[in-house]
N, CA, C and O of each residue as an XYZ file, in Angstrom:
548
protein
N      45.395    -72.286    -62.731
C      45.289    -72.550    -64.134
C      47.074    -72.026    -64.624
O      47.719    -71.103    -64.127
N      47.531    -73.039    -65.806
C      48.900    -73.344    -65.867
C      49.279    -71.991    -66.442
O      50.358    -71.622    -65.978
N      48.786    -71.194    -67.237
C      49.115    -69.814    -67.693
C      49.532    -68.935    -66.752
O      50.433    -68.126    -66.974
N      48.784    -69.045    -65.412
C      48.965    -68.042    -64.385
C      50.302    -68.446    -63.875
O      51.092    -67.545    -63.589
N      50.681    -69.786    -63.713
C      51.934    -70.047    -63.188
C      53.132    -69.701    -64.228
O      54.232    -69.355    -63.795
N      52.885    -69.803    -65.542
C      54.024    -69.208    -66.578
C      54.175    -67.942    -66.425
O      55.305    -67.463    -66.328
N      52.990    -67.136    -66.375
C      53.249    -65.668    -66.063
C      53.998    -65.464    -64.914
O      55.040    -64.828    -65.066
N      53.681    -65.901    -63.658
C      54.189    -65.534    -62.448
C      55.986    -66.026    -62.436
O      56.861    -65.485    -61.760
N      56.161    -67.181    -63.387
C      57.469    -67.535    -63.442
C      58.195    -66.203    -64.095
O      59.149    -65.582    -63.625
N      57.456    -65.939    -65.336
C      58.108    -64.926    -66.180
C      58.344    -63.759    -65.135
O      59.517    -63.470    -64.898
N      57.422    -63.120    -64.543
C      57.517    -62.285    -63.715
C      58.398    -62.346    -62.952
O      58.986    -61.284    -62.746
N      58.809    -63.408    -62.314
C      59.700    -63.463    -61.123
C      61.071    -63.452    -61.683
O      62.008    -62.939    -61.071
N      61.219    -64.125    -63.066
C      62.787    -63.894    -63.630
C      62.652    -62.820    -64.348
O      63.547    -62.721    -65.187
N      61.855    -61.935    -64.358
C      61.901    -60.531    -65.044
C      62.287    -59.424    -63.603
O      62.880    -58.347    -63.656
N      61.919    -59.878    -62.803
C      62.155    -58.927    -61.432
C      63.325    -59.525    -60.952
O      63.988    -58.748    -60.264
N      63.887    -60.838    -61.103
C      65.234    -60.972    -60.564
C      66.167    -60.492    -61.410
O      67.250    -60.241    -60.880
N      66.061    -60.265    -62.702
C      67.004    -59.362    -63.745
C      67.026    -58.198    -63.395
O      68.103    -57.604    -63.426
N      65.883    -57.558    -62.973
C      66.101    -56.217    -62.831
C      66.523    -55.975    -61.346
O      67.051    -54.906    -61.038
N      66.329    -56.808    -60.561
C      66.895    -56.413    -59.039
C      68.481    -56.662    -58.982
O      69.194    -56.063    -58.177
N      68.926    -57.508    -59.816
C      70.535    -57.983    -59.840
C      71.292    -57.612    -61.211
O      72.509    -57.528    -61.050
N      70.913    -57.406    -62.330
C      71.661    -56.925    -63.192
C      71.913    -55.520    -63.622
O      71.336    -54.889    -64.508
N      72.783    -55.184    -62.911
C      73.362    -53.603    -62.823
C      73.888    -53.407    -64.346
O      73.674    -52.305    -64.850
N      74.514    -54.323    -65.065
C      74.953    -54.249    -66.461
C      74.143    -53.516    -67.416
O      74.346    -52.573    -68.181
N      73.032    -54.353    -67.081
C      71.773    -54.022    -68.146
C      71.202    -52.654    -68.010
O      70.753    -52.030    -68.971
N      71.234    -52.197    -66.763
C      70.756    -50.937    -66.202
C      71.827    -49.908    -66.914
O      71.397    -49.012    -67.641
N      73.076    -50.049    -66.705
C      74.147    -49.243    -67.082
C      74.250    -49.209    -68.898
O      74.293    -48.254    -69.673
N      74.264    -50.540    -69.108
C      74.490    -50.642    -70.896
C      73.216    -49.967    -71.548
O      73.255    -48.932    -72.212
N      72.208    -50.622    -71.292
C      70.705    -50.342    -71.842
C      69.358    -50.103    -71.059
O      68.397    -50.865    -70.955
N      69.579    -48.586    -70.431
C      68.744    -48.565    -69.466
C      67.205    -48.654    -70.137
O      66.223    -48.902    -69.437
N      67.131    -48.443    -71.445
C      65.761    -48.388    -72.052
C      65.126    -49.725    -72.030
O      63.909    -49.908    -72.053
N      66.107    -50.719    -71.978
C      65.981    -52.425    -72.236
C      65.321    -52.587    -70.679
O      64.227    -53.108    -70.464
N      66.082    -52.115    -69.801
C      65.752    -52.327    -68.444
C      64.381    -51.777    -68.090
O      63.699    -52.429    -67.299
N      63.929    -50.689    -68.574
C      62.814    -50.100    -68.557
C      61.593    -50.911    -69.122
O      60.522    -51.122    -68.551
N      61.972    -51.298    -70.306
C      60.998    -52.260    -71.192
C      60.933    -53.844    -70.498
O      59.950    -54.560    -70.692
N      61.891    -54.211    -69.819
C      61.576    -55.420    -68.944
C      60.706    -55.354    -67.800
O      59.867    -56.189    -67.461
N      61.043    -54.119    -67.171
C      60.225    -53.628    -66.222
C      58.516    -53.584    -66.550
O      57.700    -53.995    -65.726
N      58.196    -53.116    -67.656
C      57.116    -53.095    -68.374
C      56.467    -54.503    -68.318
O      55.519    -54.911    -67.647
N      57.238    -55.101    -69.194
C      56.717    -56.555    -69.452
C      56.408    -57.401    -68.227
O      55.541    -58.275    -68.236
N      57.248    -57.067    -67.049
C      57.089    -57.844    -65.718
C      55.798    -57.307    -65.241
O      55.023    -58.162    -64.813
N      55.446    -56.236    -65.222
C      54.043    -55.621    -64.733
C      53.246    -56.102    -65.409
O      52.326    -56.598    -64.759
N      53.113    -56.248    -67.067
C      52.221    -56.779    -67.728
C      51.888    -58.042    -67.426
O      50.683    -58.291    -67.372
N      52.761    -59.019    -67.188
C      52.716    -60.393    -66.876
C      51.983    -60.631    -65.485
O      51.350    -61.662    -65.254
N      52.154    -59.371    -64.390
C      51.247    -59.942    -62.944
C      49.993    -59.206    -63.376
O      48.978    -59.728    -62.914
N      49.792    -58.205    -64.085
C      48.305    -57.650    -64.383
C      47.707    -58.966    -65.392
O      46.485    -59.063    -65.277
N      48.159    -59.727    -66.104
C      47.487    -60.470    -66.902
C      47.207    -61.745    -65.826
O      46.235    -62.456    -66.078
N      47.891    -62.007    -64.832
C      47.402    -63.112    -63.810
C      46.040    -62.752    -63.304
O      45.181    -63.601    -63.069
N      45.894    -61.638    -63.167
C      44.371    -61.236    -62.545
C      43.831    -61.114    -63.646
O      42.643    -61.122    -63.324
N      43.871    -60.973    -65.050
C      43.174    -60.985    -66.017
C      42.697    -62.188    -66.588
O      41.761    -62.210    -67.387
N      43.379    -63.301    -66.161
C      42.967    -64.818    -66.512
C      41.990    -64.971    -65.938
O      41.078    -65.484    -66.586
N      41.754    -64.660    -64.691
C      40.591    -64.863    -63.905
C      39.380    -63.891    -64.003
O      38.259    -64.279    -63.676
N      39.592    -62.699    -64.427
C      38.436    -61.750    -64.561
C      37.794    -61.987    -66.007
O      36.596    -62.197    -66.196
N      38.795    -61.918    -67.016
C      38.720    -61.725    -68.516
C      39.492    -63.044    -69.289
O      40.417    -62.947    -70.096
N      38.886    -64.226    -68.838
C      40.108    -65.130    -69.506
C      40.362    -65.369    -70.679
O      41.452    -65.836    -71.011
N      39.229    -65.044    -71.686
C      39.833    -65.157    -73.189
C      40.627    -64.017    -73.577
O      41.538    -64.270    -74.366
N      40.509    -62.992    -73.258
C      41.284    -61.556    -73.636
C      42.596    -61.786    -73.091
O      43.551    -61.700    -73.863
N      42.796    -62.074    -71.844
C      43.959    -62.309    -71.238
C      44.897    -63.503    -71.998
O      46.064    -63.343    -72.356
N      44.185    -64.599    -72.135
C      44.978    -65.677    -73.106
C      45.466    -64.977    -74.073
O      46.677    -64.763    -74.124
N      44.490    -64.436    -75.131
C      45.229    -63.622    -76.208
C      46.407    -62.644    -76.049
O      47.362    -62.625    -76.826
N      46.292    -61.975    -75.169
C      47.396    -60.688    -74.774
C      48.629    -61.629    -74.242
O      49.766    -61.409    -74.660
N      48.384    -62.629    -73.359
C      49.583    -63.228    -72.912
C      50.282    -64.079    -74.243
O      51.492    -64.268    -74.122
N      49.682    -64.577    -75.419
C      50.377    -65.177    -76.328
C      50.953    -63.778    -77.033
O      52.162    -63.799    -77.265
N      50.384    -62.820    -77.322
C      50.823    -61.689    -77.881
C      51.999    -60.915    -77.201
O      52.905    -60.372    -77.833
N      51.880    -60.927    -75.809
C      53.239    -60.489    -75.098
C      54.267    -61.425    -75.130
O      55.408    -60.966    -75.188
N      54.084    -62.983    -75.098
C      55.044    -63.730    -75.281
C      55.831    -63.622    -76.391
O      57.048    -63.804    -76.362
N      55.067    -63.273    -77.586
C      55.833    -63.145    -78.867
C      56.515    -61.749    -78.874
O      57.657    -61.589    -79.306
N      55.837    -60.864    -78.428
C      56.588    -59.541    -78.671
C      57.830    -59.741    -77.498
O      58.969    -59.714    -77.964
N      57.737    -59.884    -76.418
C      58.876    -60.022    -75.663
C      59.975    -61.003    -76.227
O      61.172    -60.723    -76.158
N      59.448    -62.298    -76.852
C      60.563    -62.833    -77.323
C      61.364    -62.292    -78.723
O      62.482    -62.670    -79.073
N      60.696    -61.530    -79.271
C      60.932    -60.693    -80.483
C      62.028    -60.006    -79.999
O      63.209    -60.170    -80.304
N      61.400    -58.996    -78.993
C      62.515    -57.781    -78.604
C      63.820    -58.497    -77.857
O      64.941    -58.015    -78.022
N      63.621    -59.629    -77.058
C      64.854    -60.250    -76.731
C      65.629    -60.729    -77.708
O      66.836    -60.486    -77.683
N      65.087    -61.458    -78.688
C      66.148    -61.770    -79.890
C      66.532    -60.873    -80.702
O      67.380    -61.134    -81.556
N      65.918    -59.524    -80.571
C      66.437    -58.587    -81.366
C      67.478    -57.878    -80.605
O      68.408    -57.277    -81.143
N      67.281    -57.970    -79.283
C      68.731    -57.449    -78.500
C      70.014    -58.304    -78.695
O      71.165    -57.876    -78.601
N      69.575    -59.798    -79.029
C      70.572    -60.489    -79.199
C      71.324    -60.262    -80.604
O      72.523    -60.040    -80.774
N      70.214    -60.386    -81.648
C      70.711    -60.359    -83.051
C      70.860    -59.031    -83.632
O      71.737    -58.883    -84.483
N      70.117    -58.028    -83.289
C      70.220    -56.551    -84.144
C      70.503    -55.839    -82.911
O      69.642    -54.966    -82.804
N      71.285    -55.805    -81.956
C      71.891    -55.248    -80.858
C      72.594    -53.781    -81.279
O      72.682    -52.814    -80.522
N      73.145    -53.852    -82.873
C      73.387    -52.572    -83.189
C      72.534    -51.683    -83.711
O      72.907    -50.778    -84.457
N      71.201    -51.890    -83.324
C      70.284    -50.742    -83.411
C      70.212    -49.987    -82.063
O      69.730    -48.855    -82.016
N      70.615    -50.513    -81.144
C      70.545    -49.966    -79.856
C      71.973    -49.228    -79.432
O      72.027    -48.437    -78.491
N      72.981    -49.544    -80.146
C      74.474    -49.190    -79.882
C      74.914    -48.839    -81.404
O      75.915    -49.348    -81.906
N      74.071    -47.914    -82.102
C      74.409    -47.893    -83.518
C      75.860    -47.270    -83.526
O      76.657    -47.554    -84.420
N      76.183    -46.377    -82.458
C      77.774    -45.701    -82.811
C      78.765    -46.642    -82.296
O      79.954    -46.394    -82.498
N      78.404    -47.749    -81.621
C      79.558    -48.523    -81.212
C      79.385    -49.945    -81.336
O      78.870    -50.562    -80.403
N      79.779    -50.573    -82.447
C      79.408    -52.241    -82.968
C      80.045    -53.123    -81.791
O      79.520    -54.188    -81.466
N      81.557    -52.482    -80.971
C      82.061    -53.326    -79.899
C      81.039    -53.374    -78.888
O      80.689    -54.446    -78.394
N      80.572    -52.334    -78.575
C      79.433    -52.260    -77.236
C      78.200    -53.314    -77.778
O      77.764    -54.252    -77.111
N      77.862    -53.033    -78.790
C      76.767    -53.915    -79.249
C      77.169    -55.348    -79.341
O      76.261    -56.072    -78.933
N      78.140    -55.947    -79.709
C      78.481    -57.145    -79.965
C      78.970    -57.856    -78.528
O      78.923    -59.081    -78.421
N      79.486    -56.932    -77.328
C      79.610    -57.076    -76.007
C      78.504    -57.513    -75.539
O      78.455    -58.650    -75.068
N      77.343    -56.653    -75.577
C      75.992    -56.839    -74.964
C      75.440    -58.274    -75.739
O      75.241    -59.297    -75.084
N      75.282    -58.223    -76.808
C      74.884    -59.648    -77.160
C      75.616    -61.011    -76.669
O      75.069    -62.105    -76.527
N      76.949    -60.698    -76.449
C      77.590    -61.641    -75.940
C      77.287    -61.935    -74.402
O      77.105    -63.056    -73.927
N      77.265    -60.760    -73.729
C      76.555    -60.761    -72.410
C      75.279    -61.551    -72.018
O      75.031    -62.126    -70.958
N      74.536    -61.432    -73.137
C      73.020    -61.573    -72.937
C      72.865    -63.043    -73.167
O      71.873    -63.602    -72.699
N      73.879    -63.816    -73.939
C      73.781    -65.264    -74.417
C      74.509    -66.199    -73.510
O      74.432    -67.424    -73.612
N      75.440    -65.368    -72.338
C      76.278    -66.036    -71.566
C      75.404    -65.783    -70.188
O      75.955    -66.102    -69.134
N      74.133    -65.252    -70.136
C      73.488    -65.030    -69.212
C      72.001    -65.765    -68.738
O      70.881    -65.528    -69.189
N      72.371    -66.673    -67.742
C      71.370    -67.935    -67.570
C      69.755    -67.102    -67.436
O      68.737    -67.437    -68.041
N      69.875    -66.137    -66.620
C      68.499    -65.565    -66.431
C      67.565    -65.124    -67.840
O      66.419    -65.424    -68.177
N      68.654    -64.246    -68.498
C      68.201    -63.979    -69.720
C      67.546    -65.243    -70.812
O      66.605    -65.067    -71.586
N      68.223    -66.366    -70.650
C      68.034    -67.253    -71.590
C      66.932    -68.278    -70.748
O      66.321    -69.126    -71.398
N      66.769    -68.179    -69.621
C      65.580    -68.751    -68.886
C      64.268    -67.821    -69.357
O      63.282    -68.291    -69.925
N      64.420    -66.624    -69.063
C      63.419    -65.828    -69.554
C      62.949    -66.135    -70.990
O      61.801    -66.470    -71.282
N      63.734    -66.016    -71.648
C      63.604    -66.157    -73.449
C      62.767    -67.585    -73.429
O      61.688    -67.676    -74.015
N      63.424    -68.820    -72.620
C      62.759    -69.792    -72.826
C      61.467    -70.063    -72.152
O      60.760    -71.001    -72.518
N      61.116    -69.227    -71.121
C      59.608    -69.201    -70.636
C      58.652    -68.499    -71.542
O      57.427    -68.610    -71.491
N      59.345    -67.752    -72.390
C      58.467    -66.659    -73.313
C      58.036    -67.893    -74.346
O      56.849    -67.892    -74.671
N      58.779    -68.821    -74.828
C      58.261    -69.962    -75.695
C      57.092    -70.750    -75.188
O      56.092    -71.024    -75.852
N      57.361    -71.146    -73.712
C      56.434    -72.063    -72.979
C      55.123    -71.179    -72.854
O      54.006    -71.666    -73.022
N      55.376    -69.611    -72.492
C      53.891    -69.045    -72.458
C      53.304    -69.147    -73.660
O      52.175    -69.634    -73.626
N      53.826    -68.759    -74.980
C      53.234    -69.019    -75.994
C      52.481    -70.176    -76.184
O      51.277    -70.094    -76.428
N      53.112    -71.347    -76.092
C      52.609    -72.637    -76.207
C      51.436    -73.043    -75.396
O      50.563    -73.802    -75.818
N      51.447    -72.503    -74.204
C      50.794    -72.649    -73.231
C      49.336    -71.650    -73.334
O      48.227    -71.996    -72.926
N      49.586    -70.688    -73.814
C      48.663    -69.750    -74.013
C      47.671    -70.178    -75.386
O      46.501    -69.827    -75.540
N      48.396    -70.940    -76.221
C      47.771    -71.409    -77.584
C      47.113    -72.480    -77.025
O      45.927    -72.590    -77.337
N      47.664    -73.438    -76.148
C      46.485    -74.691    -75.777
C      45.602    -74.083    -75.158
O      44.454    -74.315    -75.538
N      45.774    -73.146    -74.056
C      44.365    -72.642    -73.499
C      43.549    -71.906    -74.102
O      42.403    -71.947    -73.654
N      43.756    -71.149    -75.087
C      42.864    -70.694    -75.894
C      41.965    -71.803    -76.785
O      40.747    -71.636    -76.847
N      42.542    -72.839    -77.413
C      42.222    -73.890    -78.231
C      41.288    -74.624    -77.306
O      40.120    -74.887    -77.593
N      41.874    -74.931    -76.198
C      40.909    -75.836    -75.161
C      39.847    -75.038    -74.668
O      38.815    -75.605    -74.307
N      39.939    -73.915    -74.606
C      38.987    -72.815    -74.227
C      37.657    -72.786    -74.922
O      36.562    -72.647    -74.378
N      37.961    -72.968    -76.480
C      37.089    -72.750    -77.415
C      36.321    -74.179    -77.627
O      35.197    -74.239    -78.124
N      37.008    -75.237    -77.222
C      36.348    -76.441    -77.229
C      35.342    -76.799    -76.059
O      34.282    -77.404    -76.216
N      35.855    -76.320    -74.847
C      35.106    -76.648    -73.764
C      33.589    -76.133    -73.952
O      32.815    -77.038    -73.639
N      33.072    -75.227    -74.273
C      31.751    -74.888    -74.407
C      31.010    -75.780    -75.435
O      29.818    -76.037    -75.266
N      31.704    -76.256    -76.500
C      30.982    -77.221    -77.440
C      30.841    -78.665    -76.545
O      29.903    -79.455    -76.652
N      31.874    -78.791    -75.740
C      31.951    -80.112    -74.943
C      30.951    -80.152    -73.880
O      30.547    -81.188    -73.352
N      30.587    -79.003    -73.606
C      29.299    -78.762    -72.414
C      28.252    -78.850    -72.799
O      27.291    -79.305    -72.179
N      28.270    -78.359    -74.062
C      26.602    -78.307    -74.866
C      26.653    -79.738    -75.025
O      25.843    -80.356    -74.334
N      27.435    -80.429    -75.792
C      27.420    -81.913    -76.095
C      26.737    -82.882    -74.898
O      25.785    -83.657    -74.997
N      27.588    -82.548    -73.709
C      27.334    -83.503    -72.371
C      25.840    -82.799    -72.128
O      25.123    -83.677    -71.648
N      25.269    -81.844    -72.240
C      24.199    -81.646    -71.958
C      23.050    -82.155    -72.811
O      22.004    -82.615    -72.353
N      23.315    -82.040    -73.946
C      22.445    -82.780    -75.045
C      22.394    -84.378    -74.823
O      21.311    -84.869    -75.143
N      23.151    -85.084    -74.442
C      22.875    -86.441    -74.388
C      22.649    -86.946    -73.144
O      22.459    -88.147    -72.955
N      22.657    -85.803    -71.938
C      21.888    -86.301    -70.592
C      20.606    -86.514    -70.868
O      19.839    -86.898    -69.985
């Protein structure tokens, strides 16, 4: 399923950032921890799509929305993290906007949301189409 591929890409980029971005760990360790949690949830949802697809699809869309909101918050409202030092907040925002992995992960969240919504809509139509096909046979 396409949703599993998108979740795997999201987890891979998140893992890459966690493994290589020492500035994130030093400047905002709680954000690195949050990214680790998001990455683990991505991997759990891959299994969930096969075990409980309907629930996993809904959670995947919500996860994409929450992660995109958190990442946007890091860029636009970084002063909440670095409330005592506006220079540090601005530097962190600029750093994120210049980081290709951060921007790629942000883009993947948009794709995750769109693919998840499409999977949910198509999943709702599939049983009706199967019943219709049986009725005409």
